[in-house]
C-alpha positions as CSV (number, residue, x, y, z in Angstrom):
1,X,3.8,-21.8,-25.1
2,X,6.8,-19.2,-25.9
3,X,9.1,-18.6,-22.9
4,X,11.1,-15.2,-21.7
5,X,14.1,-14.4,-23.6
6,X,16.6,-13.9,-21.5
7,X,17.2,-10.5,-19.9
8,X,19.7,-9.6,-18.1
9,X,21.6,-6.4,-17.5
10,X,25.2,-7.8,-18.6
11,X,26.7,-10.6,-20.7
12,X,25.9,-13.8,-18.7
13,X,29.6,-15.2,-17.1
14,X,29.2,-18.4,-19.0
15,X,28.5,-19.0,-22.4
16,X,26.1,-20.4,-23.6
17,X,23.5,-20.8,-21.3
18,X,23.7,-24.4,-19.2
19,X,20.1,-26.0,-18.8
20,X,18.3,-25.2,-15.7
21,X,17.6,-28.2,-13.1
22,X,14.5,-29.5,-14.2
23,X,11.1,-28.9,-12.6
24,X,7.6,-30.4,-13.6
25,X,5.9,-27.0,-14.0
26,X,2.3,-26.5,-14.4
27,X,1.4,-26.0,-18.1
28,X,0.5,-22.4,-18.6
29,X,-3.1,-22.6,-20.1
30,X,-4.1,-19.4,-19.8
31,X,-7.7,-18.1,-20.6
32,X,-7.9,-14.7,-21.2
33,X,-11.2,-12.4,-21.5
34,X,-11.1,-9.4,-22.8
35,X,-14.0,-6.7,-22.2
36,X,-15.0,-3.9,-24.2
37,X,-14.0,-1.3,-21.4
38,X,-10.4,-2.7,-21.6
39,X,-10.7,-4.9,-18.7
40,X,-8.8,-7.8,-19.0
41,X,-9.5,-11.5,-16.9
42,X,-7.1,-13.8,-16.6
43,X,-7.7,-17.5,-15.6
44,X,-6.1,-20.8,-15.8
45,X,-8.0,-23.7,-17.4
46,X,-6.5,-26.4,-15.1
47,X,-9.0,-26.6,-12.7
48,X,-7.6,-27.0,-8.9
49,X,-6.7,-30.4,-7.7
50,X,-8.0,-31.9,-4.1
51,X,-6.5,-30.3,-0.8
52,X,-6.8,-31.2,2.7
53,X,-10.0,-29.9,4.7
54,X,-8.0,-28.7,7.3
55,X,-4.4,-28.2,8.7
56,X,-4.3,-30.4,11.4
57,X,-5.4,-33.1,8.9
58,X,-1.9,-32.8,7.4
59,X,-0.1,-33.4,11.1
60,X,-2.2,-36.7,11.6
61,X,-1.5,-37.6,7.8
62,X,2.5,-37.7,8.3
63,X,2.7,-38.8,12.0
64,X,0.4,-42.1,10.6
65,X,2.7,-42.4,7.4
66,X,6.1,-41.2,8.3
67,X,5.9,-41.2,12.2
68,X,10.3,-41.2,12.3
69,X,10.7,-38.1,9.6
70,X,11.9,-34.8,11.2
71,X,8.9,-32.2,11.0
72,X,10.8,-29.4,12.9
73,X,14.3,-29.1,13.9
74,X,15.8,-25.5,15.8
75,X,19.1,-25.0,17.6
76,X,19.2,-24.8,21.3
77,X,21.1,-25.2,24.1
78,X,24.4,-24.0,25.9
79,X,26.1,-26.1,22.5
80,X,23.4,-24.5,20.0
81,X,23.0,-28.0,18.6
82,X,20.1,-28.9,16.7
83,X,17.0,-30.0,18.5
84,X,14.9,-32.2,16.4
85,X,10.9,-33.3,16.1
86,X,9.3,-36.1,14.5
87,X,6.0,-35.8,13.0
88,X,4.5,-38.6,15.5
89,X,6.0,-36.8,18.4
90,X,5.0,-33.5,17.2
91,X,1.4,-35.1,17.2
92,X,1.2,-36.4,20.6
93,X,2.5,-33.1,22.1
94,X,0.2,-31.0,19.9
95,X,-3.0,-33.6,21.1
96,X,-1.8,-32.9,25.0
97,X,-1.6,-29.4,24.1
98,X,-5.0,-29.2,22.5
99,X,-6.4,-31.0,25.7
100,X,-5.1,-28.3,28.1
101,X,-6.7,-25.5,26.0
102,X,-9.7,-27.5,26.1
103,X,-9.6,-28.1,29.8
104,X,-9.1,-24.4,30.1
105,X,-12.6,-24.0,29.1
106,X,-11.4,-20.6,26.9
107,X,-14.7,-18.7,25.5
108,X,-15.9,-19.6,21.7
109,X,-14.7,-17.2,19.3
110,X,-11.3,-15.5,21.2
111,X,-8.3,-16.2,20.3
112,X,-4.8,-17.5,21.2
113,X,-1.9,-14.6,20.7
114,X,1.5,-15.4,20.0
115,X,4.0,-12.4,20.7
116,X,7.5,-14.2,20.6
117,X,9.0,-15.5,17.3
118,X,9.5,-18.7,15.3
119,X,10.2,-21.6,17.8
120,X,9.2,-25.1,18.0
121,X,7.1,-24.5,20.7
122,X,5.0,-21.6,18.7
123,X,4.1,-24.4,16.3
124,X,3.2,-26.8,18.2
125,X,1.0,-24.5,19.6
126,X,-0.4,-23.0,16.4
127,X,-1.7,-26.6,15.7
128,X,-3.2,-27.5,19.1
129,X,-5.0,-24.1,19.1
130,X,-6.6,-24.9,15.5
131,X,-7.4,-28.2,16.7
132,X,-9.1,-26.9,19.4
133,X,-11.0,-24.6,17.0
134,X,-9.5,-21.4,18.3
135,X,-7.8,-18.7,15.8
136,X,-4.1,-18.4,16.1
137,X,-3.0,-14.3,16.1
138,X,0.9,-14.4,15.7
139,X,1.8,-10.8,16.6
140,X,5.2,-9.6,15.5
141,X,7.5,-9.8,18.1
142,X,8.3,-6.0,17.2
143,X,5.4,-4.6,18.6
144,X,6.6,-5.8,21.9
145,X,10.4,-5.5,21.8
146,X,11.2,-2.3,19.7
147,X,8.2,-0.3,20.1
148,X,8.6,2.2,23.0
149,X,4.7,3.1,23.3
150,X,3.4,-0.3,22.5
151,X,0.4,1.8,20.5
152,X,-0.2,-1.1,17.9
153,X,0.4,-4.0,20.6
154,X,-2.5,-2.3,22.6
155,X,-4.9,-1.6,19.0
156,X,-4.3,-5.5,18.1
157,X,-5.2,-6.8,21.6
158,X,-8.4,-4.7,22.0
159,X,-8.7,-5.9,18.3
160,X,-8.6,-9.6,18.7
161,X,-9.3,-9.8,22.5
162,X,-7.0,-13.1,23.0
163,X,-8.2,-15.3,25.8
164,X,-4.4,-16.6,25.9
165,X,-0.9,-15.4,25.3
166,X,2.0,-17.5,24.6
167,X,5.8,-15.8,25.2
168,X,8.9,-18.2,24.8
169,X,10.7,-15.9,27.2
170,X,8.6,-13.8,29.5
171,X,11.7,-11.8,30.9
172,X,12.1,-9.5,27.8
173,X,8.3,-9.3,27.2
174,X,7.6,-7.9,30.8
175,X,7.8,-4.7,29.6
176,X,5.0,-4.9,26.6
177,X,3.1,-7.3,29.2
178,X,2.8,-4.4,32.0
179,X,1.5,-2.0,29.1
180,X,-1.6,-4.3,27.9
181,X,-5.0,-5.2,29.9
182,X,-4.7,-8.6,31.1
183,X,-7.6,-8.9,32.9
184,X,-9.2,-12.6,32.0
185,X,-6.2,-13.6,29.7
186,X,-4.0,-16.8,30.3
187,X,-0.1,-16.1,30.1
188,X,1.9,-19.3,29.0
189,X,5.4,-19.2,28.8
190,X,8.3,-21.4,27.3
191,X,11.7,-20.5,29.6
192,X,10.8,-18.0,32.3
193,X,7.6,-16.2,33.6
194,X,7.2,-12.7,33.2
195,X,8.2,-10.7,36.2
196,X,6.1,-8.1,38.1
197,X,3.0,-8.9,36.9
198,X,1.1,-8.7,40.1
199,X,-1.9,-11.3,40.7
200,X,-1.5,-12.7,37.2
201,X,0.1,-16.2,37.2
202,X,2.0,-18.0,33.7
203,X,1.1,-21.2,33.2
204,X,4.5,-23.3,32.2
205,X,3.9,-24.6,28.6
206,X,5.6,-27.7,29.6
207,X,2.7,-28.2,32.0
208,X,0.3,-27.7,29.1
209,X,2.2,-30.0,27.1
210,X,1.6,-32.8,29.8
211,X,-2.1,-32.4,30.2
212,X,-3.8,-36.4,29.8
213,X,-5.3,-36.8,26.6
214,X,-9.0,-38.0,26.6
215,X,-11.4,-38.3,23.5
216,X,-12.4,-34.9,23.6
217,X,-9.2,-33.9,21.4
218,X,-10.4,-36.4,18.4
219,X,-13.9,-34.7,19.0
220,X,-12.5,-31.2,18.5
221,X,-10.9,-32.2,15.4
222,X,-13.6,-33.8,13.7
223,X,-15.7,-30.7,14.5
224,X,-13.1,-28.7,12.2
225,X,-14.8,-27.3,9.2
226,X,-13.1,-25.8,6.2
227,X,-14.5,-22.4,7.2
228,X,-13.1,-23.0,10.5
229,X,-11.0,-19.6,11.2
230,X,-7.3,-21.3,11.4
231,X,-5.5,-17.7,11.9
232,X,-5.9,-14.1,12.4
233,X,-3.0,-12.6,10.3
234,X,-2.1,-8.9,10.3
235,X,-1.4,-6.6,7.8
236,X,1.8,-4.7,7.6
237,X,0.2,-1.5,8.6
238,X,1.5,0.6,5.7
239,X,-1.3,2.6,5.6
240,X,-2.6,3.0,9.1
241,X,-2.8,0.5,11.7
242,X,-2.9,-3.4,11.1
243,X,-5.8,-5.1,10.0
244,X,-6.7,-8.6,11.3
245,X,-7.3,-10.4,7.8
246,X,-9.2,-13.9,8.7
247,X,-7.2,-17.0,7.1
248,X,-10.0,-19.9,7.1
249,X,-8.7,-23.4,7.0
250,X,-10.3,-23.8,3.5
251,X,-8.2,-20.8,2.2
252,X,-4.7,-21.8,3.9
253,X,-5.0,-25.4,2.4
254,X,-6.2,-24.7,-1.1
255,X,-3.5,-22.1,-1.6
256,X,-0.9,-24.6,-0.8
257,X,-2.4,-26.9,-3.3
258,X,-2.4,-24.3,-5.7
259,X,1.3,-23.7,-5.2
260,X,2.1,-27.1,-5.2
261,X,0.4,-27.7,-8.0
262,X,1.9,-24.9,-10.0
263,X,5.8,-26.1,-8.7
264,X,5.3,-29.9,-7.8
265,X,8.3,-31.1,-5.5
266,X,10.5,-34.1,-7.1
267,X,8.8,-37.4,-7.2
268,X,10.7,-39.4,-4.4
269,X,12.4,-36.4,-2.8
270,X,11.7,-35.7,0.7
271,X,11.7,-31.6,0.9
272,X,14.2,-30.0,3.2
273,X,13.8,-26.2,4.0
274,X,16.1,-24.0,5.8
275,X,14.1,-20.6,6.5
276,X,14.2,-17.6,8.6
277,X,11.1,-15.8,7.6
278,X,8.9,-14.6,10.6
279,X,5.4,-16.9,10.9
280,X,3.2,-13.5,11.9
281,X,4.4,-12.8,8.3
282,X,1.8,-14.3,5.3
283,X,5.1,-15.7,3.7
284,X,6.5,-17.3,6.4
285,X,3.2,-18.3,8.5
286,X,1.3,-19.7,5.4
287,X,3.3,-20.1,2.2
288,X,6.2,-21.8,3.8
289,X,4.8,-23.1,7.2
290,X,1.9,-24.8,5.6
291,X,3.8,-26.0,2.6
292,X,6.2,-27.8,4.9
293,X,3.6,-29.3,6.7
294,X,1.4,-30.2,3.6
295,X,4.1,-31.9,2.0
296,X,5.3,-33.8,5.0
297,X,8.8,-32.1,4.9
298,X,11.4,-31.2,7.1
299,X,12.0,-27.2,8.4
300,X,15.2,-26.2,10.2
301,X,14.3,-23.0,11.8
302,X,17.0,-20.3,10.9
303,X,17.7,-18.0,13.6
304,X,19.5,-15.9,11.4
305,X,18.6,-12.7,9.7
306,X,20.1,-11.1,6.6
307,X,21.2,-8.6,8.3
308,X,25.1,-7.6,9.5
309,X,26.0,-9.8,12.6
310,X,22.8,-12.3,12.2
311,X,23.4,-13.8,8.7
312,X,26.5,-15.6,10.3
313,X,24.1,-17.8,12.1
314,X,22.3,-18.3,8.5
315,X,25.8,-19.6,7.1
316,X,26.6,-21.8,9.8
317,X,23.1,-23.4,9.3
318,X,23.9,-23.6,5.3
319,X,26.9,-25.4,5.9
320,X,25.5,-28.3,7.7
321,X,21.6,-28.4,5.9
322,X,21.7,-28.9,2.1
323,X,17.8,-27.5,1.4
324,X,15.9,-28.6,-1.7
325,X,14.1,-25.3,-1.8
326,X,15.5,-22.1,-0.6
327,X,13.7,-18.6,-0.4
328,X,15.6,-15.1,0.9
329,X,15.2,-11.3,0.1
330,X,17.4,-9.5,-2.1
331,X,19.7,-8.4,0.4
332,X,20.0,-12.1,2.1
333,X,21.1,-13.4,-1.6
334,X,23.5,-10.4,-1.5
335,X,25.6,-11.6,1.6
336,X,25.1,-15.5,0.9
337,X,26.5,-15.0,-2.6
338,X,29.5,-12.9,-1.1
339,X,30.2,-16.0,1.5
340,X,29.8,-18.7,-1.2
341,X,32.1,-16.8,-3.8
342,X,34.8,-17.0,-0.9
343,X,34.3,-20.7,0.0
344,X,33.4,-23.6,-2.3
345,X,32.5,-25.8,0.3
346,X,29.6,-23.7,1.5
347,X,28.8,-23.3,-2.1
348,X,28.9,-27.2,-2.9
349,X,26.5,-27.8,0.4
350,X,24.1,-24.9,-0.6
351,X,23.4,-26.0,-4.1
352,X,24.0,-30.0,-3.1
353,X,20.0,-31.3,-3.1
354,X,18.9,-27.5,-4.1
355,X,15.9,-27.9,-6.9
356,X,14.2,-23.9,-6.9
357,X,15.6,-20.6,-5.7
358,X,12.8,-18.2,-4.6
359,X,12.9,-14.4,-3.8
360,X,10.1,-11.9,-2.8
361,X,10.3,-8.5,-0.9
362,X,11.6,-6.8,-3.8
363,X,13.1,-7.0,-7.1
364,X,16.2,-9.2,-7.3
365,X,19.1,-7.2,-9.2
366,X,20.2,-8.7,-12.2
367,X,23.7,-8.6,-11.5
368,X,23.1,-10.5,-8.3
369,X,20.6,-13.1,-10.5
370,X,23.9,-13.9,-12.8
371,X,26.3,-14.1,-9.6
372,X,24.3,-16.6,-8.2
373,X,23.7,-18.8,-11.1
374,X,27.5,-18.9,-12.0
375,X,27.7,-20.3,-8.3
376,X,24.8,-22.6,-9.2
377,X,26.5,-23.8,-12.5
378,X,30.0,-23.9,-10.6
379,X,28.6,-26.2,-8.1
380,X,26.1,-28.2,-10.1
381,X,26.9,-27.5,-13.7
382,X,23.1,-26.4,-14.0
383,X,21.0,-23.3,-13.4
384,X,18.4,-23.0,-10.8
385,X,15.3,-21.1,-11.6
386,X,14.6,-18.3,-9.4
387,X,11.0,-18.6,-8.4
388,X,8.9,-15.6,-7.3
389,X,4.9,-15.1,-6.7
390,X,2.7,-12.4,-5.8
391,X,-0.4,-12.1,-3.1
392,X,-1.1,-10.3,0.0
393,X,-2.2,-11.5,3.4
394,X,-5.9,-11.4,2.0
395,X,-4.9,-14.0,-0.3
396,X,-3.2,-16.4,2.2
397,X,-1.0,-15.3,0.3
398,X,0.3,-16.2,-3.4
399,X,-2.4,-15.9,-6.0
400,X,0.0,-15.8,-8.8
401,X,3.8,-17.7,-9.8
402,X,5.8,-17.5,-12.2
403,X,5.9,-21.4,-13.1
404,X,8.2,-22.0,-15.8
405,X,11.7,-21.6,-16.4
406,X,12.6,-17.7,-17.1
407,X,15.5,-15.9,-16.8
408,X,13.7,-12.4,-16.3
409,X,13.6,-11.5,-12.7
410,X,10.9,-8.8,-11.7
411,X,8.0,-10.6,-12.9
412,X,4.8,-11.4,-10.9
413,X,3.6,-14.6,-13.0
414,X,0.1,-15.8,-13.9
415,X,-2.6,-17.3,-11.9
416,X,-2.6,-20.4,-10.0
417,X,-5.5,-22.8,-10.7
418,X,-8.6,-21.4,-9.1
419,X,-7.7,-17.8,-9.2
420,X,-9.0,-15.0,-11.6
421,X,-7.3,-12.2,-12.4
422,X,-8.9,-9.0,-13.2
423,X,-7.0,-6.4,-14.8
424,X,-8.8,-2.8,-14.8
425,X,-6.9,-0.3,-16.9
426,X,-5.5,2.5,-15.2
427,X,-6.4,6.5,-16.0
428,X,-2.7,7.6,-16.2
429,X,-2.6,10.9,-17.7
430,X,1.0,12.5,-18.9
431,X,1.9,15.7,-20.5
432,X,5.7,14.3,-20.5
433,X,6.3,13.7,-24.4
434,X,9.6,11.3,-22.9
435,X,6.8,9.3,-21.1
436,X,6.1,5.8,-22.4
437,X,2.7,5.8,-24.1
438,X,2.6,2.7,-26.1
439,X,-0.3,-0.4,-25.5
440,X,3.0,-2.3,-23.9
441,X,3.4,0.3,-21.2
442,X,-0.4,-0.1,-20.0
443,X,-0.6,-0.3,-16.4
444,X,-3.5,-2.3,-15.0
445,X,-5.0,-2.3,-11.5
446,X,-4.9,-5.6,-10.3
447,X,-8.0,-7.5,-8.6
448,X,-8.3,-10.8,-7.3
449,X,-11.0,-13.5,-6.9
450,X,-10.8,-16.9,-5.8
451,X,-11.0,-20.0,-3.0
452,X,-7.8,-18.3,-1.4
453,X,-9.2,-14.9,-0.8
454,X,-10.3,-14.1,2.7
455,X,-13.9,-14.0,3.8
456,X,-13.3,-10.4,5.5
457,X,-11.2,-8.2,8.4
458,X,-11.9,-9.4,11.8
459,X,-14.0,-7.2,13.6
460,X,-14.3,-4.7,10.7
461,X,-17.7,-5.6,8.2
462,X,-17.7,-1.8,7.1
463,X,-14.0,-2.1,5.6
464,X,-14.3,-5.8,4.6
465,X,-17.2,-4.7,2.6
466,X,-15.5,-1.6,0.4
467,X,-12.4,-3.5,-0.4
468,X,-14.8,-5.8,-2.9
469,X,-15.9,-4.5,-6.1
470,X,-19.4,-5.1,-7.6
471,X,-18.2,-8.8,-8.9
472,X,-16.7,-9.9,-5.9
473,X,-12.9,-9.2,-6.9
474,X,-10.4,-8.1,-4.0
475,X,-9.0,-4.9,-4.8
476,X,-5.5,-5.3,-3.3
477,X,-4.2,-2.0,-4.5
478,X,-1.1,-3.1,-6.6
479,X,-0.7,-2.3,-10.4
480,X,0.8,-4.1,-13.0
481,X,1.5,-4.8,-16.8
482,X,1.7,-7.7,-19.5
483,X,5.6,-8.4,-20.4
484,X,4.2,-8.8,-23.8
485,X,0.0,-7.4,-24.8
486,X,0.0,-9.8,-27.4
487,X,1.3,-13.1,-25.6
488,X,-0.2,-12.9,-22.0
489,X,1.0,-16.1,-20.9
490,X,4.7,-14.5,-20.9
491,X,3.5,-12.6,-17.6
492,X,3.1,-10.0,-15.5
493,X,5.3,-7.3,-14.5
494,X,4.7,-6.0,-10.9
495,X,3.6,-2.3,-11.1
496,X,3.7,-0.9,-7.5
497,X,1.3,0.4,-5.1
498,X,-1.1,2.5,-6.6
499,X,-1.8,4.4,-3.2
500,X,2.1,5.3,-3.7
501,X,2.1,7.0,-6.7
502,X,2.1,10.9,-7.6
503,X,2.8,13.0,-10.0
504,X,5.5,15.6,-10.7
505,X,5.0,19.3,-11.7
506,X,5.2,18.2,-15.1
507,X,2.0,15.9,-14.9
508,X,4.2,12.5,-15.1
509,X,2.6,9.7,-12.8
510,X,5.9,8.5,-10.9
511,X,5.4,4.8,-10.4
512,X,6.9,4.3,-6.8
513,X,7.6,0.6,-6.1
514,X,9.1,0.2,-9.7
515,X,11.4,3.0,-9.6
516,X,12.3,2.5,-6.0
517,X,13.3,-0.9,-6.4
518,X,15.0,-0.4,-10.0
519,X,17.4,2.2,-8.4
520,X,18.1,0.4,-5.2
521,X,19.1,-2.3,-7.7
522,X,21.4,-0.5,-9.7
523,X,23.2,0.7,-6.5
524,X,23.7,-2.8,-5.2
525,X,24.7,-3.8,-2.8
526,X,25.0,-0.4,-0.9
527,X,21.4,0.9,-0.7
528,X,19.1,-1.3,1.6
529,X,16.0,0.8,0.9
530,X,14.6,4.5,0.2
531,X,12.3,6.8,0.3
532,X,10.7,8.2,-3.1
533,X,10.1,12.0,-3.1
534,X,8.9,14.2,-6.2
535,X,4.9,15.1,-5.2
536,X,4.6,18.5,-6.8
537,X,8.0,18.5,-7.6
538,X,9.8,19.0,-10.9
539,X,12.2,15.6,-10.4
540,X,12.3,13.1,-8.3
541,X,14.6,12.6,-5.7
542,X,15.7,9.7,-3.4
543,X,16.0,9.4,0.4
544,X,17.8,6.3,0.9
545,X,19.1,4.2,3.5
546,X,22.4,2.6,3.1
547,X,23.4,-1.4,3.5
548,X,25.7,-0.7,6.5
549,X,27.2,-4.7,5.6
550,X,28.0,-3.5,2.2
551,X,29.3,-0.2,3.3
552,X,31.6,-1.2,5.8
553,X,33.4,-4.2,3.2
554,X,33.9,-1.3,0.6
555,X,35.2,0.9,3.5
556,X,37.6,-2.2,4.7
557,X,36.1,-0.9,8.1
558,X,34.2,-3.7,9.8
559,X,33.0,-1.4,12.6
560,X,32.1,1.7,10.8
561,X,28.9,3.4,11.9
562,X,26.3,4.6,9.4
563,X,27.8,8.2,10.1
564,X,30.7,7.5,8.8
565,X,29.5,5.2,6.0
566,X,27.0,8.2,4.5
567,X,29.9,10.6,4.4
568,X,32.7,8.2,2.8
569,X,33.9,9.1,-0.5
570,X,33.9,5.6,-1.6
571,X,30.3,4.8,-0.7
572,X,29.0,8.5,-2.1
573,X,30.8,7.7,-5.3
574,X,29.6,4.0,-5.9
575,X,26.1,5.2,-4.9
576,X,26.0,7.8,-7.5
577,X,27.6,5.8,-10.0
578,X,25.0,3.4,-9.8
579,X,22.2,5.8,-9.9
580,X,23.4,7.5,-13.2
581,X,23.7,4.2,-14.7
582,X,19.7,3.6,-13.4
583,X,19.1,7.1,-15.5
584,X,20.7,6.1,-18.4
585,X,19.0,3.0,-18.7
586,X,15.6,4.5,-17.7
587,X,15.5,6.7,-20.8
588,X,14.3,10.4,-21.1
589,X,11.4,10.4,-19.0
590,X,11.4,12.1,-15.7
591,X,9.4,9.8,-14.2
592,X,11.7,7.3,-14.0
593,X,15.1,9.1,-13.3
594,X,16.6,9.9,-10.0
595,X,18.0,13.7,-10.0
596,X,19.1,13.9,-6.2
597,X,19.6,11.4,-3.6
598,X,20.5,11.7,0.0
599,X,22.0,9.4,2.5
600,X,20.3,9.1,5.9
601,X,21.7,7.6,9.1
602,X,18.9,7.4,11.5
603,X,17.0,4.2,10.6
604,X,13.2,4.1,9.8
605,X,11.0,4.3,12.7
606,X,8.2,1.7,14.0
607,X,6.5,4.0,16.5
608,X,6.9,6.7,13.6
609,X,5.0,4.2,11.4
610,X,8.1,4.6,8.9
611,X,8.4,0.8,9.0
612,X,6.0,-2.0,9.6
613,X,6.9,-5.3,11.5
614,X,7.3,-6.9,7.9
615,X,10.3,-4.6,6.8
616,X,8.5,-3.0,4.5
617,X,8.5,1.2,3.9
618,X,5.7,3.3,4.6
619,X,6.5,6.1,1.7
620,X,3.8,9.0,2.9
621,X,4.7,8.2,7.2
622,X,8.4,8.6,6.2
623,X,7.9,11.2,3.9
624,X,6.3,13.0,6.3
625,X,8.1,12.5,9.3
626,X,11.7,13.5,7.5
627,X,10.1,16.7,5.7
628,X,13.1,18.5,6.8
629,X,15.5,16.0,4.7
630,X,13.4,16.3,1.6
631,X,13.5,20.1,2.0
632,X,17.1,19.9,1.5
633,X,16.9,17.6,-0.8
634,X,15.1,20.0,-3.0
635,X,17.2,23.0,-1.8
636,X,18.7,25.4,-4.3
637,X,21.7,25.5,-4.6
638,X,21.7,21.7,-2.9
639,X,23.9,21.2,0.3
640,X,27.6,19.5,0.3
641,X,25.4,16.3,1.4
642,X,23.2,16.3,-1.7
643,X,24.3,13.7,-4.2
644,X,23.0,15.7,-7.7
645,X,22.7,12.9,-10.0
646,X,20.8,14.5,-13.0
647,X,21.5,18.5,-14.0
648,X,23.9,20.8,-14.8
649,X,25.8,20.2,-11.7
650,X,26.2,17.0,-11.6
651,X,29.4,16.8,-13.4
652,X,30.8,19.8,-11.0
653,X,29.9,17.7,-8.0
654,X,32.7,16.1,-5.8
655,X,31.9,14.0,-3.0
656,X,32.2,15.6,0.7
657,X,35.0,14.6,2.7
658,X,34.9,12.0,5.2
């Protein structure tokens, strides 16, 4: 099969290309079915290999085979040293917690809700609930700690009706708990109970974990079936209230098997992960957490985040931990690259055992790809493949992956064994003569069918029925196109969310996700995210949030505020030049060009539904909430705060004074 040709925006920093560190990728043996109506169906000819019947089976396996191997580690205590938990100790604690849950005699069909973030106790109770055949519902801490009205939290409690709720520390969650109807619900705390909850006692996690184990635990585990619901994971809520996705044991275990079959770990190497992604999100909670457990690897829980002030914790951890696999969002890689460029020892530690890099959440900018590869070559003499996949909470989560050596970013890959990908041509119509219309630009609606696809949404049977087509394919709502229609094995390019697309007054469709990620990448690292405006307007405008960390570096002011950053001439000029370069690279089509931009200081609001708990931007809610800014973006003449990128006034515009 032919491989992708290099597709980078600038010449590589090292001629010629050094080889990639070797990965024994799954063969790209893809069957292509082309139907008369233009529909294309892709599937791997390679069958899916065997997989565990349920996740607790993996914990039992490694507790027996590798009892002393560290499963989880997390910093704690006054000195922030690593707390480590072996597979054998974890299995013993999970069994005790399982017995404790069974002794509480919780009603069948009820759930265990976890309000706090990633922790060793979070992981242990998750496995115990599964052994007790209780579905686990991890809920984003943002709904408790950042929200002022707790509307989403109340909605989710009413939807999943938890019988037991875990909080790591009850004190910061007290306000959220007071807003809920907690009658009949058992509370469990790890550190401190929540104050002020009259008549509601909170059980200490340590007491629950001290329950003597009886034969009831083994009997409960033996009763788990592949159809037993293991988790209820919530969608992002980008189109309304979050939905509770049923994750069966079969779904989760099969999906791990798919990904590991596509990118197997090197033989004999113990897998080591350092990761911060939240477990209430399917990527952190399923794609990573379940893979570590199934593989018998070690997960170091990273309490850092790719945000100013919090990424220092990640850097500290990477000085001590050399992962074999590392995943992050583009903003995290930008901060990491900057740190490694200043610190060769950190760079050497990071790449020492690394086999694979992965990114998600947005397209990785080409310049950032080049910088990371230059650092990899500096440390190892080899390049490291950047891997990514595509799917959703409803698909457990990844259904496709880039399981080959590719230099191209922005792909979503090809379907895994056991997955069928149905591509339905979209009915795009355009009167813009500059808009591409070749077969290579054909966009498809993507649909999925396979063992990793959900049976439905919890408590919403009507909605569940509506998201499957007549052939049983899940209509995910995303779009994509072939890299090369004549050679489908080169993979697919993500085309964004169909619900976000709109038309300009020219009749041209705007692919919001594609334009948004390309524009942000062009202004890298100064833009963090953006809203794409232009519905029934003559051109595209951008309402953009700056990356405060990058702006502070450019301004040489570590204390600068967002208000100061959006008015600073160097920031404004750099953003404008980046967007101008994006326009020049995009050709003549008005659907791909940003004519105007406006930088915003007010962060996206969770309560205003602009920002989901997973950090995704809700385009429609954001544009509606910021309607006044949209009007300023399109005002004639434009105000001094508007960056004019295209048009006759662009060459005359000067950055406003700070």
